[in-house]
Every structure is written in structure tokens, then in C-alpha cells.
C-alpha positions in Angstrom: 0.0 0.0 0.0 1.3 3.4 -0.9 1.9 6.1 1.7 -0.8 8.2 -0.1 -3.4 5.4 0.2 -2.4 4.8 3.8 -2.9 8.5 4.6 -6.3 8.4 3.0 -7.2 5.4 5.2 -6.2 7.1 8.4 -8.5 9.9 7.6 -11.6 7.7 7.1 -14.2 8.8 9.8 -14.7 6.1 12.4 -11.7 4.0 11.4 -10.0 4.6 14.7 -13.1 3.6 16.6 -13.6 0.5 14.5 -10.0 -0.5 15.1 -10.3 0.0 18.8 -13.3 -2.3 18.9 -11.4 -4.9 17.0 -8.4 -4.7 19.3 -10.1 -6.2 22.5 -12.0 -8.6 20.2 -8.6 -10.0 18.9 -7.1 -10.1 22.4 -10.2 -12.0 23.7 -9.8 -14.4 20.8 -6.2 -15.0 21.9 -7.4 -16.3 25.3 -10.1 -18.4 23.7 -7.8 -19.9 21.1 -5.2 -20.6 23.8 -7.8 -22.4 25.9 -9.3 -24.2 22.9 -6.0 -25.7 21.7 -4.5 -26.9 24.9 -4.8 -30.6 23.8 -3.3 -30.0 20.3 -0.6 -27.3 20.8 1.7 -27.2 23.9 1.8 -23.7 25.4 5.5 -23.2 24.8 5.2 -24.3 21.2 2.3 -21.9 20.8 4.3 -19.0 22.3 7.4 -19.7 20.2 5.7 -20.3 16.8 3.3 -17.4 17.2 6.3 -15.0 17.4 8.2 -16.8 14.6 5.2 -16.3 12.3 4.8 -12.7 13.3 8.5 -12.1 12.9 8.4 -13.7 9.4 5.7 -11.2 8.4 7.3 -8.2 10.0 10.9 -8.7 9.1 10.8 -7.7 5.4 9.4 -4.3 6.6 11.3 -3.9 9.8 14.8 -5.2 8.8 15.8 -2.0 7.0 15.0 0.1 10.1 17.0 -2.3 12.3 20.0 -1.9 10.0 19.5 1.9 9.9 19.2 2.2 13.6 21.8 -0.5 14.5 23.9 1.9 16.6 20.9 2.9 18.7 20.0 -0.8 19.2 23.5 -1.5 20.2 23.6 1.3 22.7 20.2 0.3 24.3 20.6 -3.4 23.8 20.2 -4.2 27.5 17.1 -2.2 27.9 15.5 -3.6 24.7 16.3 -7.2 25.8 14.7 -6.6 29.2 11.6 -5.1 27.6 11.4 -8.0 25.1 11.8 -10.6 27.9 8.9 -9.2 30.0 6.6 -8.6 27.0 7.2 -10.9 24.1 9.1 -13.5 26.1 7.1 -13.9 29.3 3.6 -12.4 29.0 2.1 -14.6 26.3 4.1 -17.6 27.3 2.6 -17.4 30.8 -0.8 -16.7 29.3 -0.7 -19.9 27.2 0.6 -21.9 30.3 -2.3 -20.4 32.3 -4.8 -21.6 29.6 -4.0 -25.3 30.4 -5.6 -25.1 33.8 -8.1 -22.2 33.8 -10.8 -20.8 31.6 -10.6 -18.2 28.8 -13.1 -16.1 30.8 -10.8 -16.0 33.8 -7.8 -15.2 31.7 -9.6 -12.2 30.1 -10.9 -10.9 33.5 -7.4 -11.1 35.1 -5.8 -9.7 31.9 -8.1 -6.7 32.1 -6.4 -5.6 35.3 -3.2 -4.7 33.4 -3.8 -0.9 33.9 -4.1 -1.5 37.7 -0.8 -3.4 37.8 0.8 -0.7 35.8 -0.4 2.0 38.2 0.6 0.0 41.2 4.1 -0.8 39.9 4.6 2.8 38.8 3.9 3.9 42.3 6.3 1.4 43.8 9.1 1.6 41.2 8.8 5.2 39.9 7.3 7.0 42.8 4.3 8.1 40.8 1.8 9.9 43.0 -1.3 7.7 43.6 -4.4 9.7 44.3 -6.9 8.4 46.8 -9.4 7.5 44.1 -6.7 5.5 42.3 -5.8 3.6 45.5 -9.5 2.8 45.9 -9.7 1.6 42.3 -6.6 -0.6 42.7 -8.0 -2.1 45.9 -11.3 -2.9 44.2 -9.7 -4.4 41.1 -7.5 -6.6 43.4 -10.6 -7.7 45.3 -12.1 -8.6 41.9 -9.1 -10.7 41.0 -9.3 -12.5 44.3 -13.0 -13.1 43.8 -12.3 -14.7 40.4 -9.4 -16.8 41.6 -11.3 -18.0 44.7 -14.4 -18.7 42.6 -16.5 -16.8 45.1 -15.3 -19.0 48.0 -12.5 -17.5 50.1 -11.9 -21.0 51.7 -10.4 -21.9 48.3 -7.6 -19.5 49.1 -7.1 -20.6 52.7 -7.0 -24.3 51.5 -4.6 -23.2 48.8 -6.9 -24.7 46.1 -6.8 -21.9 43.6 -6.4 -23.0 40.0 -2.7 -22.8 39.0 -3.7 -21.1 35.8 -5.3 -18.2 37.6 -2.1 -17.6 39.6 0.0 -18.0 36.4 -2.2 -15.4 34.7 -1.6 -13.0 37.6 2.2 -13.5 37.0 1.6 -12.8 33.3 -0.2 -9.5 34.1 2.6 -8.6 36.6 5.2 -9.2 33.8 3.3 -6.9 31.4 3.2 -4.3 34.2 6.9 -4.5 34.6 7.4 -4.1 30.9 5.2 -1.0 30.9 7.0 0.6 33.8 10.4 -0.2 32.4 9.4 1.2 29.1 8.7 4.5 30.8 12.0 4.5 32.7 14.2 3.3 29.9 13.6 5.3 26.8 14.5 3.6 23.6 14.6 6.2 20.7 13.4 3.9 17.9 10.5 4.2 15.4 7.6 2.0 16.3 8.1 -0.7 13.5 11.8 -0.9 14.2 11.2 -1.3 18.0 8.4 -3.8 17.5 10.5 -6.0 15.1 13.6 -5.9 17.4 11.4 -6.6 20.4 9.8 -9.7 18.7 13.2 -10.9 17.4 14.8 -10.8 20.9 11.7 -12.1 22.6 11.6 -15.1 20.3 15.2 -15.8 21.1 14.4 -15.6 24.8 11.6 -18.2 24.4 13.7 -20.5 22.1 15.7 -22.4 24.8 12.6 -23.0 26.9 10.8 -24.2 23.8 13.7 -26.6 22.9 13.8 -28.0 26.5 10.0 -28.5 26.4 10.3 -30.1 22.9 13.0 -32.5 24.0 11.9 -33.6 27.5 8.2 -32.7 28.0 5.6 -32.1 25.3 7.4 -33.4 22.2 5.9 -30.7 20.0 2.8 -30.9 17.9 1.6 -32.1 14.5 1.2 -29.4 11.9 -2.2 -29.6 10.4 -5.1 -27.4 9.6 -6.3 -27.8 13.2 -3.0 -26.4 14.5 -1.9 -24.1 11.7 -5.0 -21.9 11.7 -4.9 -21.0 15.4 -1.2 -20.2 15.1 -1.9 -17.9 12.1 -4.7 -16.2 14.0 -2.7 -15.4 17.2 0.3 -14.2 15.1 -1.6 -11.9 12.8 -4.6 -10.6 14.7 -3.7 -10.2 18.4 0.0 -10.3 17.6 0.3 -7.6 14.8 -3.0 -6.0 13.9 -4.2 -5.3 17.5 -0.9 -3.4 18.2 -1.4 -1.4 15.0 -5.1 -0.6 15.7 -4.3 0.4 19.3 -1.5 2.8 18.3 -3.6 4.4 15.5 -6.6 4.7 17.9 -4.6 6.3 20.6 -3.1 8.8 18.1 -6.5 9.7 16.7 -8.8 10.0 19.7 -6.3 10.1 22.7 -5.3 7.5 25.2 -8.0 8.3 27.8 -10.8 7.5 25.4 -9.0 4.6 23.8 -8.4 2.9 27.1 -12.2 2.6 27.6 -12.3 0.1 24.7 -10.0 -2.3 26.7 -12.9 -2.9 29.0 -14.5 -4.8 26.2 -11.9 -7.6 26.3 -13.6 -9.7 29.1 -17.0 -9.1 27.5 -15.9 -10.4 24.2 -14.0 -13.3 25.8 -17.0 -14.4 27.8 -19.2 -14.4 24.6 -16.6 -16.2 22.5 -15.8 -18.7 25.2 -19.6 -19.4 25.5 -19.9 -19.9 21.8 -16.7 -21.9 21.0 -15.8 -23.5 24.4 -19.2 -23.8 26.1 -17.9 -22.0 29.1 -20.6 -20.6 31.4 -20.5 -17.6 33.6 -20.8 -18.0 37.4 -22.0 -15.5 39.9 -18.4 -15.0 41.0 -17.5 -14.0 37.4 -20.2 -11.3 37.5 -19.2 -10.0 41.0 -15.5 -10.2 40.2 -15.9 -8.6 36.8 -17.9 -5.7 38.3 -15.3 -5.1 40.9 -12.5 -5.1 38.3 -14.5 -2.8 36.0 -15.2 -0.2 38.7 -11.6 -0.5 39.9 -10.3 0.0 36.4 -12.4 3.1 35.9 -11.2 4.6 39.2 -7.6 3.6 38.8 -7.2 4.9 35.3 -9.4 7.9 35.1 -6.4 10.3 35.8 -3.9 8.4 33.6 -3.1 10.3 30.4 -0.7 7.9 28.5 -1.4 4.6 26.8 0.0 1.3 28.0 1.3 0.8 24.5 3.5 3.7 23.2 2.4 5.4 20.0 4.5 5.5 16.8 5.1 9.2 17.4 6.5 8.6 20.9 8.9 6.0 19.6 10.0 8.2 16.8 10.8 11.0 19.2 12.2 8.7 21.9 9.5 9.9 24.2 7.8 7.0 26.1 7.4 8.8 29.4 4.2 9.8 31.1 
């Protein structure tokens, strides 16, 4: 597509909003696909091949930028490697591991608390001022997570009977929170496409040794077929590439505060898709936990002004700070 045609597309009324609706839909689909393929694709295989496919698609476009900015990449290599480890390397790998022992609905509900973890870690690590309303929001969202993990029965926690997948998903969200905070603290002055391609390249290399160990001693890999190829293509293209692009474009067009509201659709879409494709049903604890998380998110993020994913303009200027 020519730059002129791309410019025309970005001016189409409603395109940003349409993309911001598709973004949580794609992310919800990621959780549903992960849960639906636990018997056919091992989680480490899914994590590794998802990024290999995404990298194969991006590399022809991102490689010239990597070469052009090689000095910057060399100077900031440690920072980029850390960012790639917590985002590409850890987050989705943990999400796919979580899917083996918990539901897609639980994954989406816990995943929706990412802004809360970002605010909490920014307060702890960066000394960001937390207003009382934010503190209340963080507390409510955490209460919602506990409700979902405990399945509405606190004795589940006291008996240490929580689903391992729920706890792994909390670790995944914590990992993304670390990535977001480190991204603010360690500015990497690269254009968006160059940064994303480098991040995926390094993150894939981080996952590689764990994938090889799993392949050799545990799962034995998977059989490539239509049943396994289509899910891999979906998670590589839609939540892996398109969602990032739609998010960045939406933030640029309508602003981060309004764009963040669309993220609340992720657990809604996930519950619908999980009900259709996985026959998952909602329990009362899902409703109560989801409401607590939703109210907590609204309170915890209403004074935030920057997106969780940096925009292309921020990368180009080297400005990823709040």
C-alpha cells in the first residue's frame, strides 16, 4: 500500500473507533484460542511459533529500520532485551501456560487488570503519585481478581486450592506491568516498527531455549495440520500484529484516555466467544469479580493520560514517558 493510500485510510471517519473495537476482540480471541488448543498445541510451542510467524511477516518491513538504527539498538541493547523478555518472552508464554488449567473467561478478566498493575508498579518503582481515588480503584480491582481466583469461595484461598492457571495469569499481568514501567523508565529512541520488530526478534530468542527444552523432554511438540496451523496464524496476525497497530492508531486519533475505555470490552468479548466456542458458562463469582474489576479500572485509570502501548510518534521522538 502506498503512503498516499495509507494516509487516506487514516482519515476515514470512524476507522480509529472500528480498530479500537477490533483490538479487544482480537485479544479476547487470543485467550479463547489458547484455551481451545490446549490438547493440540503445547503452550511453549504456541508461544514460540506465534512469534516466529509474526516475525516472518514483519521482518521484510522492519529489517531496513533495524540496520539503519543499529547503533541505537547496540547502545540500548540491555534495555530492549529486558523489555522483550517481559513482554514478548514472558507475557504470552505465561498466558498460554495459564490456559492449560483455567478458563478463557478467567484469563480475560485477570488480563483486564493490566492498567491497575501498571499504576501499582509505577507507584512502587517510579514513585508516581497515587491519588486516593486511584488507590480505591486498585483495591477494588485486586478484590475482583481474588473473587475470580477464589471462585467466590474464600476458603479456596485458605486451603490453597486456587487454580494454578489463575495464579500464572496474575504472574503474566505482573510481567506486562513490569514491561510498561520499564518502558517509561528506559527510553528507547526507535521508530515503532523498528522497535516492535527488534522486540519480537529478541523475545523469540528468549523463548527459544525453553521451547527446545519442552520439545526434548516434555511435550514433544505438535503435529502441523489445519487444526493447528489456523490457530497459530490467528494469534500471530490478529492479536500479535493487527491489534498493536489498531491500538497505536486509535490512541493517536482519539487520545489515550478515550482509547483505554475500549480495553474494558476484552472480558466481555472473551465471555461471549468462550460461551460460543468452548461452552464456558458464567458463574456469579464472574459477575461480581468482573464488576469489581471494571469499577476498579475506571477509578484507577481515570487520571492516567498515557497509553499502555507507546504510539508511533512517541517511539520516533524517543518519548515514552508519562
